[in-house]
Backbone bond lengths (Angstrom), bond angles and torsions (degrees), N, CA, C in turn:
res aa  C-N    CA-C-N  psi(-1)  N-CA   C-N-CA  omega(-1)  CA-C   N-CA-C  phi
1 X - - - 1.468 - - 1.534 110.45 -
2 X 1.338 114.76 -44.51 1.469 118.85 -179.62 1.526 110.27 -64.28
3 X 1.348 116.14 -39.57 1.471 119.74 179.15 1.528 111.18 -63.33
4 X 1.365 114.72 -37.88 1.468 118.43 179.63 1.518 110.96 -66.16
5 X 1.331 116.42 -43.32 1.477 120.51 178.16 1.525 110.00 -61.77
6 X 1.341 115.00 -41.65 1.458 119.85 -179.72 1.531 110.62 -63.27
7 X 1.334 116.96 -40.90 1.456 121.79 179.26 1.523 111.24 -64.41
8 X 1.347 115.55 -44.75 1.473 120.11 179.22 1.522 110.78 -62.03
9 X 1.338 114.49 -43.17 1.474 119.47 179.54 1.521 110.85 -60.87
10 X 1.328 115.87 -42.99 1.472 120.73 179.42 1.520 111.20 -62.54
11 X 1.330 116.50 -42.76 1.454 120.91 179.42 1.522 111.88 -63.77
12 X 1.341 115.79 -41.78 1.462 120.31 178.72 1.521 110.24 -61.44
13 X 1.324 117.25 -43.53 1.466 121.43 -179.95 1.523 110.70 -63.08
14 X 1.328 116.00 -42.13 1.467 120.13 179.50 1.522 111.54 -63.41
15 X 1.345 115.42 -41.43 1.463 119.43 177.97 1.522 111.01 -62.25
16 X 1.323 117.32 -42.47 1.461 121.74 179.00 1.527 111.21 -62.76
17 X 1.323 116.02 -43.01 1.464 120.00 -179.69 1.526 110.48 -63.40
18 X 1.337 115.75 -45.89 1.464 119.54 179.01 1.520 111.74 -62.38
19 X 1.324 116.85 -37.39 1.471 121.05 178.60 1.517 110.90 -64.28
20 X 1.333 115.97 -42.22 1.465 120.24 179.74 1.519 110.91 -65.70
21 X 1.346 116.52 -41.41 1.462 120.00 178.57 1.520 110.57 -62.89
22 X 1.332 116.38 -44.39 1.458 121.24 179.12 1.515 111.54 -62.30
23 X 1.329 116.15 -42.13 1.456 120.91 -179.33 1.512 111.30 -64.47
24 X 1.327 115.99 -44.49 1.463 119.04 -179.04 1.511 111.20 -67.02
25 X 1.349 116.67 -34.05 1.461 119.73 179.12 1.500 112.61 -70.26
26 X 1.326 117.69 -26.82 1.461 120.32 -177.84 1.515 112.64 -85.82
27 X 1.324 116.98 -13.80 1.457 119.92 -179.56 1.523 109.55 -79.53
28 X 1.304 116.13 158.32 1.447 121.47 177.70 1.515 109.19 -69.33
29 X 1.345 119.81 137.63 1.453 121.23 178.41 1.521 111.17 -59.33
30 X 1.337 114.60 157.03 1.466 119.22 178.76 1.526 109.78 -59.81
31 X 1.296 116.58 139.99 1.457 123.19 177.30 1.531 112.20 59.19
32 X 1.335 117.33 30.00 1.462 120.04 -179.85 1.518 110.07 -106.56
33 X 1.328 114.63 168.16 1.460 120.68 -177.52 1.532 112.36 -60.62
34 X 1.331 115.21 157.19 1.459 120.15 170.36 1.532 108.01 -78.90
35 X 1.309 116.90 -174.00 1.457 120.67 -176.48 1.529 113.99 -86.10
36 X 1.318 118.44 -5.42 1.457 119.87 -176.11 1.534 111.22 -73.17
37 X 1.322 117.31 150.51 1.457 122.54 170.21 1.522 107.15 -78.24
38 X 1.314 116.26 124.22 1.468 120.89 -176.57 1.527 108.12 -95.12
39 X 1.318 116.97 129.52 1.454 120.52 -178.21 1.517 110.74 -143.69
40 X 1.343 115.03 170.57 1.454 120.93 -177.87 1.532 110.19 -53.34
41 X 1.330 115.07 134.03 1.455 121.09 -177.56 1.515 112.83 100.06
42 X 1.343 116.87 -16.15 1.468 120.29 179.59 1.526 110.35 -71.42
43 X 1.327 115.86 155.82 1.458 122.05 176.61 1.531 108.54 -138.59
44 X 1.329 115.54 164.74 1.453 119.54 173.52 1.516 114.79 112.41
45 X 1.325 115.23 -166.96 1.459 122.70 -172.52 1.527 112.78 -62.08
46 X 1.334 116.72 -38.29 1.461 118.65 179.15 1.523 111.45 -60.59
47 X 1.318 116.38 -38.99 1.466 120.27 -179.46 1.526 110.18 -71.47
48 X 1.324 116.73 -37.35 1.466 119.99 175.97 1.528 109.97 -59.50
49 X 1.327 116.13 -45.48 1.463 119.68 178.53 1.529 110.86 -64.38
50 X 1.319 116.31 -42.03 1.460 120.80 179.02 1.525 110.91 -59.14
51 X 1.327 116.48 -49.67 1.462 120.66 -179.39 1.527 110.88 -62.96
52 X 1.325 116.47 -40.53 1.466 120.75 -179.24 1.516 111.42 -64.68
53 X 1.318 116.81 -44.35 1.464 120.33 -179.43 1.532 110.81 -66.97
54 X 1.331 116.78 -41.58 1.462 119.87 177.95 1.525 110.96 -64.57
55 X 1.322 116.87 -37.97 1.452 119.96 179.19 1.529 110.87 -72.03
56 X 1.309 116.06 -33.40 1.466 122.16 -179.74 1.526 111.27 -56.64
57 X 1.331 117.17 -35.96 1.457 120.51 -178.64 1.531 112.70 -108.49
58 X 1.340 117.01 12.67 1.453 120.30 168.96 1.506 117.50 90.27
59 X 1.338 118.06 15.79 1.459 120.27 -179.40 1.526 113.14 -96.29
60 X 1.305 118.23 -15.29 1.473 121.24 -175.27 1.523 108.83 -133.99
61 X 1.319 116.40 132.78 1.460 119.16 -178.41 1.527 112.57 -122.18
62 X 1.323 116.61 4.13 1.462 119.33 -178.08 1.517 113.27 -80.08
63 X 1.299 115.03 -177.16 1.455 121.04 179.03 1.528 110.00 -71.20
64 X 1.319 115.89 136.26 1.459 120.19 175.58 1.526 106.58 -83.74
65 X 1.324 115.44 98.59 1.460 120.38 -172.51 1.527 113.00 -129.19
66 X 1.336 117.05 -0.19 1.454 119.12 178.93 1.515 114.46 76.13
67 X 1.340 117.00 16.44 1.469 121.28 178.69 1.523 108.55 -116.48
68 X 1.318 117.25 118.53 1.460 123.14 -176.39 1.526 108.51 -82.86
69 X 1.342 115.37 88.26 1.455 120.74 179.00 1.518 111.31 -102.78
70 X 1.334 115.50 -162.33 1.463 119.84 -176.13 1.515 112.24 -65.21
71 X 1.338 117.70 -38.82 1.460 119.84 179.57 1.517 111.91 -59.48
72 X 1.331 115.67 -43.48 1.466 120.57 178.09 1.525 110.02 -67.21
73 X 1.317 116.31 -40.03 1.459 121.35 -178.79 1.532 111.66 -58.72
74 X 1.339 115.92 -48.76 1.457 118.51 -178.07 1.519 111.38 -71.47
75 X 1.333 117.27 -31.81 1.466 119.63 175.37 1.531 110.28 -62.59
76 X 1.324 116.74 -40.73 1.469 121.24 177.76 1.524 110.10 -63.26
77 X 1.318 117.20 -45.82 1.469 120.50 -179.49 1.532 111.41 -61.97
78 X 1.318 116.47 -41.76 1.458 119.88 178.66 1.523 110.91 -63.46
79 X 1.321 116.47 -41.35 1.462 121.49 177.61 1.529 110.06 -62.70
80 X 1.311 116.61 -45.90 1.467 120.63 179.81 1.523 111.15 -61.29
81 X 1.309 116.10 -40.98 1.463 120.25 179.28 1.523 111.12 -60.52
82 X 1.324 116.42 -48.48 1.455 120.80 -176.18 1.519 112.78 -70.30
83 X 1.307 117.91 -26.33 1.459 120.89 -176.39 1.532 112.54 -102.32
84 X 1.332 116.06 14.84 1.454 120.03 173.23 1.515 114.74 69.85
85 X 1.310 116.99 28.64 1.459 121.75 179.84 1.532 110.60 -100.09
86 X 1.305 116.69 166.90 1.460 120.89 173.85 1.526 108.41 -63.41
87 X 1.327 116.78 127.87 1.462 121.16 -174.49 1.520 108.92 -91.28
88 X 1.325 116.19 92.29 1.457 120.11 -177.64 1.527 113.55 -135.05
89 X 1.340 117.40 -3.16 1.465 119.80 -179.73 1.508 114.19 74.53
90 X 1.335 116.98 3.87 1.469 121.64 177.59 1.525 109.29 -98.27
91 X 1.311 115.85 134.40 1.464 120.02 -178.01 1.523 108.65 -101.89
92 X 1.331 115.18 88.96 1.457 121.68 177.00 1.511 110.67 -99.42
93 X 1.321 116.47 -162.84 1.462 121.42 -173.51 1.524 112.68 -60.13
94 X 1.336 117.90 -44.81 1.463 120.27 -176.58 1.525 111.77 -65.89
95 X 1.324 116.01 -43.22 1.468 119.27 178.58 1.519 110.54 -65.77
96 X 1.329 117.04 -41.46 1.464 120.40 177.77 1.515 111.27 -59.57
97 X 1.333 116.07 -43.95 1.458 119.74 -177.82 1.524 111.33 -64.33
98 X 1.332 117.30 -45.68 1.460 121.14 178.35 1.525 110.85 -61.18
99 X 1.327 115.64 -42.82 1.451 120.69 -177.98 1.522 111.14 -67.82
100 X 1.320 116.39 -39.81 1.463 120.80 178.28 1.521 110.74 -64.66
101 X 1.321 116.62 -39.30 1.465 120.19 179.57 1.524 112.29 -69.55
102 X 1.342 116.31 -31.13 1.465 120.47 -174.21 1.523 113.57 -89.98
103 X 1.328 117.94 -10.78 1.463 120.27 -172.60 1.516 111.46 -140.11
104 X 1.330 114.52 175.59 1.458 121.48 173.20 1.525 108.36 -126.14
105 X 1.303 115.74 158.50 1.461 120.09 -179.26 1.521 109.60 -142.73
106 X 1.316 114.93 115.30 1.457 121.31 177.00 1.530 107.71 -99.09
107 X 1.313 115.32 90.95 1.465 120.55 -173.93 1.523 111.80 -58.99
108 X 1.320 117.17 -44.58 1.465 120.64 -177.54 1.523 111.16 -60.55
109 X 1.329 116.27 -44.19 1.461 120.49 -179.51 1.532 111.52 -64.23
110 X 1.330 116.26 -47.89 1.456 120.46 -177.70 1.526 111.26 -62.82
111 X 1.321 116.04 -47.35 1.465 119.88 -178.90 1.526 111.31 -62.87
112 X 1.317 116.33 -35.86 1.466 119.80 179.96 1.528 110.74 -65.41
113 X 1.338 116.63 -42.84 1.463 119.54 179.40 1.527 111.47 -65.44
114 X 1.323 116.54 -38.16 1.463 120.35 178.24 1.526 110.34 -63.90
115 X 1.336 116.18 -44.06 1.475 119.64 179.28 1.519 111.95 -61.61
116 X 1.319 116.35 -34.67 1.467 120.42 -179.40 1.518 112.28 -81.25
117 X 1.332 116.44 -5.99 1.456 120.20 179.88 1.509 113.27 71.52
118 X 1.322 117.85 23.99 1.455 121.17 -177.13 1.523 111.43 -87.09
119 X 1.321 115.04 146.72 1.451 120.62 171.15 1.524 106.82 -89.34
120 X 1.300 116.71 133.84 1.457 119.07 -178.65 1.514 110.27 -156.40
121 X 1.316 115.40 165.34 1.448 121.83 178.32 1.516 107.98 -119.56
122 X 1.308 116.81 114.90 1.463 121.68 -175.09 1.524 109.09 -91.25
123 X 1.334 115.47 76.92 1.449 119.81 -177.26 1.520 111.80 -104.05
124 X 1.319 115.30 148.59 1.460 120.70 173.89 1.513 110.52 -68.65
125 X 1.331 116.96 148.18 1.445 121.52 177.83 1.511 113.88 80.33
126 X 1.313 118.22 2.49 1.457 120.70 179.23 1.521 109.82 -109.83
127 X 1.318 115.90 133.02 1.453 120.82 -179.67 1.531 110.72 -58.83
128 X 1.330 116.79 133.22 1.462 120.31 -176.32 1.525 112.34 -61.85
129 X 1.324 117.23 -34.07 1.462 119.46 179.49 1.532 110.64 -64.03
130 X 1.339 116.53 -39.15 1.460 119.62 177.81 1.521 110.54 -67.12
131 X 1.337 116.99 -38.58 1.459 120.02 177.83 1.521 110.12 -64.71
132 X 1.328 116.90 -38.96 1.463 121.28 -178.85 1.516 110.81 -63.85
133 X 1.328 116.94 -39.47 1.455 121.20 -176.80 1.520 112.10 -79.72
134 X 1.329 115.94 -25.67 1.458 119.83 -170.14 1.506 114.11 -74.89
135 X 1.329 114.04 156.21 1.461 121.32 170.80 1.501 107.28 -93.43
136 X 1.341 115.77 -86.71 1.456 119.66 170.20 1.509 113.89 84.02
137 X 1.293 113.97 151.01 1.457 121.26 178.27 1.505 111.38 -99.86
138 X 1.304 117.64 -5.65 1.463 119.96 -173.66 1.506 108.97 93.29
139 X 1.318 115.71 172.77 1.451 120.12 -174.09 1.502 111.69 -97.54
140 X 1.321 114.29 -162.01 1.444 119.69 177.34 1.506 108.78 -106.78
141 X 1.309 115.20 155.44 1.456 119.58 -179.55 1.499 110.52 -135.18
142 X 1.326 112.83 169.83 1.437 117.31 -179.63 1.496 110.08 153.57
143 X 1.302 117.93 -174.68 1.454 119.11 178.92 1.498 109.15 -99.27
144 X 1.309 118.63 145.22 1.444 121.63 174.73 1.487 112.77 122.71
145 X 1.333 115.66 169.37 1.445 121.49 176.77 1.500 113.22 78.95
146 X 1.323 119.21 -4.16 1.450 121.12 177.92 1.501 113.46 60.24
147 X 1.361 118.43 20.70 1.450 120.75 179.19 1.502 113.00 75.53
148 X 1.362 118.30 22.30 1.449 119.56 -174.81 1.517 113.39 -105.85
149 X 1.323 118.39 -4.38 1.452 119.78 -178.29 1.519 110.43 -65.05
150 X 1.339 115.97 132.13 1.455 121.19 -179.34 1.519 110.38 -111.93
151 X 1.323 118.76 122.81 1.449 121.28 -179.32 1.516 111.67 -78.51
152 X 1.306 115.34 156.04 1.458 119.61 177.22 1.510 109.85 -70.85
153 X 1.332 117.79 149.58 1.470 120.59 -176.94 1.507 112.43 -78.22
154 X 1.342 116.86 65.04 1.453 122.14 178.68 1.517 108.09 -130.70
155 X 1.327 119.01 109.94 1.451 120.66 -174.56 1.508 114.36 -63.64
156 X 1.347 116.74 -25.88 1.446 117.54 -176.05 1.518 112.86 -86.58
157 X 1.321 117.84 -8.32 1.453 119.84 -178.41 1.510 108.95 -152.93
158 X 1.300 117.57 113.86 1.453 121.06 -176.33 1.522 109.40 -89.53
159 X 1.306 116.76 86.33 1.445 123.00 -175.56 1.515 110.12 -108.60
160 X 1.307 117.02 131.52 1.451 119.74 177.00 1.520 109.00 -71.15
161 X 1.327 117.50 132.26 1.454 121.02 -171.50 1.519 112.31 -72.02
162 X 1.316 118.84 -22.09 1.450 120.30 -173.31 1.522 112.99 -112.22
163 X 1.310 118.34 20.41 1.450 121.41 -179.94 1.519 109.71 -136.37
164 X 1.346 118.05 154.44 1.468 120.72 -175.60 1.511 113.57 -76.96
165 X 1.302 115.01 147.19 1.466 122.40 169.09 1.521 114.71 55.66
166 X 1.315 117.31 29.31 1.451 119.26 175.29 1.508 115.71 79.05
167 X 1.325 118.46 6.70 1.460 120.55 177.18 1.527 109.39 -86.64
168 X 1.310 116.11 128.75 1.461 119.61 -179.77 1.524 110.52 -77.02
169 X 1.324 115.74 166.28 1.458 119.93 174.34 1.528 110.60 -59.42
170 X 1.324 116.26 -32.19 1.466 119.96 176.98 1.522 111.03 -61.90
171 X 1.336 115.95 -44.13 1.466 120.51 179.38 1.524 111.07 -61.81
172 X 1.332 115.39 -47.41 1.460 120.63 -177.06 1.519 110.44 -61.83
173 X 1.320 116.19 -42.92 1.461 119.56 -179.98 1.533 111.24 -64.60
174 X 1.336 116.83 -43.91 1.457 119.97 -178.65 1.521 111.00 -66.44
175 X 1.333 117.53 -40.52 1.463 120.17 177.56 1.526 110.91 -65.25
176 X 1.335 116.90 -36.39 1.463 119.98 176.13 1.529 110.51 -63.95
177 X 1.325 115.70 -39.35 1.470 119.35 175.10 1.521 110.73 -58.49
178 X 1.334 116.26 -44.85 1.462 120.90 -179.00 1.526 111.34 -65.24
179 X 1.319 116.32 -44.64 1.468 120.42 179.50 1.525 110.33 -61.54
180 X 1.317 116.71 -44.23 1.467 120.50 -179.25 1.529 110.88 -66.41
181 X 1.320 116.12 -41.76 1.459 120.22 179.90 1.510 113.20 -68.34
182 X 1.340 116.70 -33.21 1.462 121.12 -175.45 1.533 113.05 -92.66
183 X 1.348 117.61 -31.55 1.468 118.04 -165.63 1.523 114.06 -142.39
184 X 1.324 119.34 26.52 1.463 118.69 -176.55 1.534 112.52 -66.43
185 X 1.332 118.28 -19.59 1.462 120.81 177.18 1.518 113.51 -91.78
186 X 1.320 116.61 0.00 1.458 121.85 -177.40 1.533 110.54 -87.77
187 X 1.350 116.99 160.53 1.467 118.91 173.30 1.530 110.11 -62.41
188 X 1.316 116.45 162.22 1.467 119.86 -175.21 1.527 111.07 -56.78
189 X 1.322 117.59 -41.77 1.464 120.63 178.81 1.518 110.72 -58.74
190 X 1.338 116.87 -36.97 1.460 120.64 178.71 1.515 112.31 -68.53
191 X 1.314 117.76 -31.36 1.464 121.07 176.89 1.526 110.35 -71.31
192 X 1.329 116.40 -41.43 1.471 119.79 175.32 1.527 109.49 -62.01
193 X 1.317 116.17 -37.35 1.468 121.12 -179.19 1.529 111.13 -61.77
194 X 1.327 116.99 -42.95 1.465 120.16 179.02 1.536 109.84 -63.88
195 X 1.330 116.54 -42.39 1.471 119.65 176.65 1.523 110.65 -62.08
196 X 1.331 117.05 -38.53 1.464 120.84 179.64 1.524 111.36 -64.38
197 X 1.333 116.62 -37.87 1.471 119.67 177.70 1.533 110.10 -61.31
198 X 1.321 116.53 -42.70 1.469 119.89 178.21 1.512 110.41 -60.23
199 X 1.329 117.39 -45.37 1.466 121.53 -179.46 1.524 110.57 -65.98
200 X 1.328 116.95 -40.79 1.468 120.02 178.46 1.527 110.71 -61.12
201 X 1.317 116.93 -36.41 1.469 119.53 177.43 1.526 111.11 -69.87
202 X 1.317 116.57 -41.05 1.473 119.51 178.22 1.524 109.96 -58.49
203 X 1.337 116.49 -38.91 1.464 121.63 -177.65 1.524 113.21 -79.32
204 X 1.326 117.39 -10.32 1.462 121.18 -177.04 1.528 110.85 -93.10
205 X 1.343 117.93 137.72 1.478 120.08 176.84 1.525 112.97 -68.45
206 X 1.332 117.59 -9.31 1.463 120.85 -179.11 1.524 113.02 -84.54
207 X 1.334 116.17 -7.29 1.462 120.93 -176.86 1.522 109.91 -128.78
208 X 1.339 117.19 166.32 1.474 119.41 173.72 1.521 110.42 -57.52
209 X 1.324 116.86 154.48 1.461 120.42 -174.17 1.523 114.04 -101.65
210 X 1.328 117.13 22.03 1.458 121.13 175.51 1.524 109.00 -132.36
211 X 1.323 115.54 158.84 1.468 119.82 178.37 1.522 110.89 -60.32
212 X 1.320 116.27 -46.40 1.464 119.50 -179.60 1.520 111.26 -63.58
213 X 1.334 116.77 -41.41 1.457 120.64 -179.50 1.517 112.05 -61.30
214 X 1.336 116.64 -42.69 1.465 121.12 179.46 1.522 111.17 -67.94
215 X 1.326 115.82 -49.17 1.461 120.24 -173.40 1.525 112.05 -67.48
216 X 1.328 116.25 -37.97 1.461 119.28 -176.28 1.529 113.16 -97.25
217 X 1.324 116.90 10.72 1.460 118.90 173.69 1.529 108.10 -60.94
218 X 1.323 118.29 130.88 1.473 120.60 -174.93 1.524 112.96 -52.12
219 X 1.325 116.24 126.75 1.453 122.52 176.50 1.508 115.95 78.70
220 X 1.345 117.64 5.05 1.456 119.64 -173.15 1.527 113.39 -77.49
221 X 1.323 116.79 -40.48 1.465 119.69 -173.82 1.535 110.53 -133.15
222 X 1.325 114.83 133.78 1.466 120.61 179.56 1.519 111.57 -61.17
223 X 1.326 116.67 -36.63 1.466 120.14 -177.38 1.523 112.23 -61.90
224 X 1.323 116.70 -29.73 1.465 119.95 176.41 1.523 109.48 -73.26
225 X 1.328 115.97 -42.44 1.467 120.32 -177.38 1.525 112.27 -64.79
226 X 1.341 116.76 -38.14 1.470 118.69 -176.49 1.521 113.79 -99.78
227 X 1.337 116.87 4.47 1.460 120.61 174.58 1.514 115.26 86.63
228 X 1.331 118.32 -2.15 1.461 119.43 -179.15 1.522 113.14 -71.41
229 X 1.314 116.62 -9.57 1.461 120.92 175.55 1.527 110.92 -60.66
230 X 1.342 116.56 -24.76 1.466 120.47 -176.25 1.525 113.19 -94.29
231 X 1.341 117.91 5.56 1.456 119.42 171.92 1.531 109.85 -68.55
232 X 1.309 116.48 150.93 1.471 120.02 -179.73 1.521 109.44 -78.27
233 X 1.333 118.44 118.24 1.459 120.71 -177.19 1.528 111.49 -73.18
234 X 1.325 116.40 153.00 1.459 120.26 175.08 1.533 110.04 -88.31
235 X 1.312 115.19 176.48 1.468 119.86 -177.39 1.518 111.87 -66.23
236 X 1.331 117.04 -29.50 1.463 119.44 179.48 1.518 111.29 -64.85
237 X 1.339 117.07 -38.89 1.466 120.05 177.85 1.526 110.50 -63.63
238 X 1.315 116.69 -41.34 1.469 120.04 178.30 1.532 111.01 -65.26
239 X 1.331 115.92 -40.57 1.465 119.75 178.34 1.524 110.82 -63.65
240 X 1.328 116.17 -38.48 1.462 120.18 178.53 1.520 111.07 -61.82
241 X 1.321 116.29 -40.32 1.467 120.74 178.19 1.525 110.25 -63.35
242 X 1.319 117.12 -45.63 1.465 120.57 -179.44 1.521 111.52 -64.14
243 X 1.334 116.98 -38.46 1.467 119.38 176.79 1.522 111.00 -62.97
244 X 1.335 116.52 -40.02 1.466 120.00 179.04 1.527 110.85 -67.61
245 X 1.326 116.65 -43.02 1.463 120.35 178.49 1.522 111.05 -60.67
246 X 1.326 115.54 -36.16 1.464 120.34 -178.02 1.526 113.13 -83.48
247 X 1.340 116.74 9.90 1.457 118.84 168.36 1.510 117.98 113.97
248 X 1.334 118.90 -5.06 1.457 119.39 179.74 1.518 109.37 -82.99
249 X 1.331 116.03 116.85 1.462 121.24 178.27 1.521 108.95 -127.59
250 X 1.316 117.44 91.43 1.475 120.54 -178.91 1.523 112.93 -67.42
251 X 1.343 117.53 -11.54 1.461 120.97 -172.78 1.523 113.89 -87.25
252 X 1.327 117.94 -15.06 1.459 119.14 -174.06 1.515 112.14 73.53
253 X 1.331 116.03 40.67 1.468 123.84 176.59 1.530 113.13 70.66
254 X 1.316 117.05 37.32 1.466 120.93 177.12 1.523 110.83 -73.57
255 X 1.325 114.90 151.22 1.467 120.87 176.14 1.531 111.64 -118.74
256 X 1.318 116.47 -3.52 1.461 121.41 179.23 1.529 109.48 -140.70
257 X 1.311 115.85 158.27 1.461 121.09 170.75 1.524 107.96 -155.06
258 X 1.334 115.81 159.67 1.457 119.52 178.33 1.524 109.40 -157.98
259 X 1.311 114.79 160.39 1.454 121.62 175.58 1.526 107.45 -95.90
260 X 1.331 118.91 114.17 1.478 120.34 -175.49 1.522 113.78 -64.21
261 X 1.322 116.95 -18.97 1.463 119.94 179.91 1.523 111.28 -76.17
262 X 1.327 116.15 -33.74 1.467 119.82 -173.79 1.524 114.14 -110.80
263 X 1.339 118.17 -12.29 1.469 120.61 -175.46 1.520 111.24 -68.35
264 X 1.311 116.60 131.94 1.473 121.86 179.68 1.530 112.39 -116.36
265 X 1.322 116.97 -4.29 1.461 121.14 -176.93 1.531 111.22 -83.68
266 X 1.321 116.74 123.45 1.463 120.35 175.42 1.522 110.53 -64.51
267 X 1.332 116.01 -32.37 1.469 120.08 -177.36 1.519 111.39 -63.51
268 X 1.338 117.54 -44.95 1.465 119.14 -177.03 1.525 110.95 -66.61
269 X 1.336 117.08 -30.59 1.464 119.80 177.09 1.535 111.23 -70.75
270 X 1.336 116.38 -21.07 1.469 119.74 -178.85 1.523 113.10 -81.99
271 X 1.343 117.26 -11.03 1.454 120.12 -177.75 1.528 110.46 -72.07
272 X 1.340 118.02 143.35 1.474 120.74 176.85 1.533 110.65 -61.77
273 X 1.320 115.92 121.44 1.454 120.54 -176.04 1.534 111.28 -86.29
274 X 1.330 115.56 140.04 1.460 121.17 -179.35 1.527 110.41 -100.80
275 X 1.331 115.86 -53.92 1.468 119.42 -178.00 1.524 109.36 -167.43
276 X 1.324 115.72 166.41 1.461 121.24 174.60 1.523 108.72 -112.98
277 X 1.334 114.94 133.18 1.458 122.26 175.31 1.519 106.99 -127.49
278 X 1.314 116.63 117.96 1.449 119.39 -175.55 1.523 109.59 62.56
279 X 1.312 116.31 -129.46 1.460 120.91 -179.23 1.519 113.08 -91.16
280 X 1.311 118.44 -3.36 1.464 121.78 -174.74 1.519 112.58 -103.93
281 X 1.316 115.03 137.65 1.462 121.53 170.56 1.538 107.23 -100.17
282 X 1.320 115.92 129.77 1.467 121.68 -177.65 1.527 109.57 -103.80
283 X 1.341 114.12 137.05 1.466 121.02 -170.37 1.522 111.71 -130.40
284 X 1.339 113.90 164.15 1.463 120.72 171.50 1.518 109.63 -86.40
């Protein structure tokens, strides 16, 4: 009789333990997203976490403010592209899972900095105390690098340690996509020229200050409009980007270019022309 009671008691305890394990496994992880699909126009804690996680791995460089604007939208699309997800800018279960696996999120730290009104860069591999003290402009974003780019541990400047001039692997990959989509039939100098135009825009106060911001600015590049931005670039396109980053500008500081055979805009023809390289005319 005692053995039977002991057996029943043991079984009851095992059932309780299994129930608790199952319950804990079904709950949302600590500091993880809610169940809602996050999309452009959304606000709140989910967006703060989204921006923080994207910034943690170098895809987002904007202010962590809990507002899902264009900067967040393009960062999401770039992340989806690199991680083999459907590229729609919507943050559903699959995107959340990939992002959660690829990043970390310290909710207490992020919320504390927001409450204090501090500017900071929430990057992986950086000591939290340095992030707390730092000002910083934020990092670089873009598509590429598979989320593996690691920034240098400097709160005032989010520079990727293994890339030139502060451009992350994400930036280089996205610019290579743009060069390949826009100029893969052009001579090598013409491909460097297209990369130089992107860099000249990044450096200009008249344009967004990130590779993704420049490339995905509405109406800026044909390759974005027709989807060729998502073609896989070859090594020559990547080399052209690196040459441009390292200072080669065949355009003479141009910020625009067009193909005179296909251009229909009167405005682009009105721009002061610098030179023609291949099929493209480069302008100020």
